[in-house]
C-alpha positions in Angstrom: 0.0 0.0 0.0 1.0 3.5 -0.7 2.7 5.2 2.2 1.3 8.6 1.1 -2.2 7.1 1.2 -1.5 5.8 4.7 -0.3 9.2 5.8 -3.5 10.8 4.4 -5.7 8.3 6.3 -3.8 8.9 9.5 -4.0 12.6 9.1 -7.7 12.3 8.4 -8.2 10.5 11.8 -6.2 13.2 13.5 -8.2 16.0 11.9 -11.5 14.3 12.9 -10.3 14.0 16.5 -9.2 17.6 16.5 -12.6 18.6 15.0 -10.8 20.4 12.1 -13.7 20.7 9.6 -11.8 22.0 6.6 -8.9 19.6 6.9 -11.1 16.5 7.6 -13.6 17.3 4.7 -10.7 18.0 2.3 -8.9 14.8 3.2 -12.1 12.8 2.9 -12.5 14.3 -0.6 -9.0 13.5 -1.6 -9.2 9.9 -0.3 -12.5 9.4 -2.2 -10.7 10.6 -5.4 -7.9 8.2 -4.7 -10.4 5.3 -4.3 -12.2 6.4 -7.5 -8.8 6.3 -9.3 -8.1 2.8 -7.9 -11.4 1.3 -9.2 -11.4 3.2 -12.5 -10.8 1.1 -15.6 -11.4 -2.6 -16.2 -10.0 -3.9 -12.9 -9.2 -2.4 -9.5 -5.6 -1.7 -8.6 -3.5 -0.3 -5.8 -2.1 3.1 -6.5 1.6 3.8 -6.0 2.8 6.9 -4.2 3.4 8.5 -7.7 -0.2 7.8 -8.7 -1.5 9.2 -5.4 0.7 12.3 -6.0 -0.9 12.7 -9.4 -4.4 12.6 -7.9 -3.3 15.2 -5.3 -1.9 17.4 -8.0 -5.1 17.3 -10.0 -7.3 17.9 -6.9 -5.0 20.9 -6.0 -5.4 22.3 -9.5 -9.2 22.0 -9.3 -9.2 24.0 -6.0 -6.9 26.7 -7.4 -9.0 27.1 -10.5 -12.2 27.1 -8.5 -10.9 29.8 -6.1 -10.0 32.0 -9.1 -13.4 31.5 -10.7 -15.2 32.3 -7.4 -13.0 35.3 -6.8 -13.7 36.6 -10.3 -17.5 36.2 -9.7 -17.3 38.1 -6.5 -18.0 35.1 -4.3 -15.2 35.7 -1.8 -16.5 33.3 0.9 -16.5 30.4 -1.5 -13.1 31.4 -2.9 -11.7 31.5 0.6 -13.0 28.0 1.2 -11.4 26.7 -2.0 -8.1 28.3 -1.0 -8.2 26.7 2.4 -8.8 23.3 0.8 -5.9 23.9 -1.6 -3.7 24.8 1.4 -4.5 21.4 3.0 -3.7 19.6 -0.3 -0.5 21.6 -0.7 0.9 20.1 2.5 1.2 16.7 0.7 2.6 18.0 -2.6 6.3 18.4 -3.2 7.8 21.9 -3.1 6.7 23.8 -6.1 9.2 25.1 -8.6 9.8 28.9 -9.0 9.5 30.6 -12.4 13.3 30.9 -12.5 13.7 27.2 -11.8 11.2 26.3 -14.5 13.0 28.6 -17.0 16.3 27.0 -16.2 14.8 23.5 -16.7 13.3 24.5 -20.0 16.5 25.9 -21.3 18.3 22.7 -20.2 15.7 20.5 -22.0 16.0 22.6 -25.1 19.8 22.2 -25.1 19.5 18.5 -24.3 17.1 17.8 -27.2 18.8 20.2 -29.6 15.4 21.8 -30.3 16.5 25.4 -30.5 16.7 25.5 -34.3 13.4 23.6 -34.9 11.3 26.3 -33.1 7.8 25.4 -32.2 7.8 22.1 -34.0 10.0 20.7 -31.2 7.4 21.6 -28.5 6.4 17.9 -28.0 10.0 16.7 -27.9 10.9 19.3 -25.2 7.8 18.6 -23.1 8.5 14.9 -23.3 11.9 15.5 -21.6 10.5 18.1 -19.2 7.4 16.3 -17.9 9.2 13.7 -15.8 11.4 16.4 -14.2 8.6 18.7 -13.2 5.8 16.2 -12.5 3.9 17.3 -9.4 6.2 20.2 -8.8 4.8 22.7 -11.4 1.6 23.3 -13.3 1.8 21.9 -16.8 0.3 25.0 -18.4 3.0 27.2 -16.8 5.7 24.9 -18.1 4.2 24.8 -21.6 4.0 28.6 -21.7 7.7 28.8 -20.8 8.6 26.3 -23.4 6.6 28.2 -26.0 8.3 31.5 -24.9 11.8 30.1 -25.2 11.2 28.2 -28.5 9.7 31.3 -30.1 12.8 33.3 -29.0 11.0 36.0 -27.1 
């Protein structure tokens, strides 16, 4: 069994005992998403820590996007709730990369693949090298935007 999943379950029990509503409801939601991922497909399977991290990343992204949407719509109370849920999920995610670190990794990947001359046609090649390096540590859209920026030469 995944040690990350065990940690989530243990932390859920602690949050329930401490009567921490936001933390317990968020961890319940995350554990439900993990269970759904385990039973998706033709046969049930046990998720690895990497798979659980993927679920956590997507759940975190949902909360971030929902918070932005609520804030744009003027629903500040709902946006605050989504941000609080994201903060709980962020405790389990690896340290996020800064913009400078992403830029450096992109430059390194472009040099590694020799994609500088090919321009935008090499986007897939560069992203293929980058994705394993940034998985769970940076939003894919941010990484793709940086790759586009560097490949287009601006």
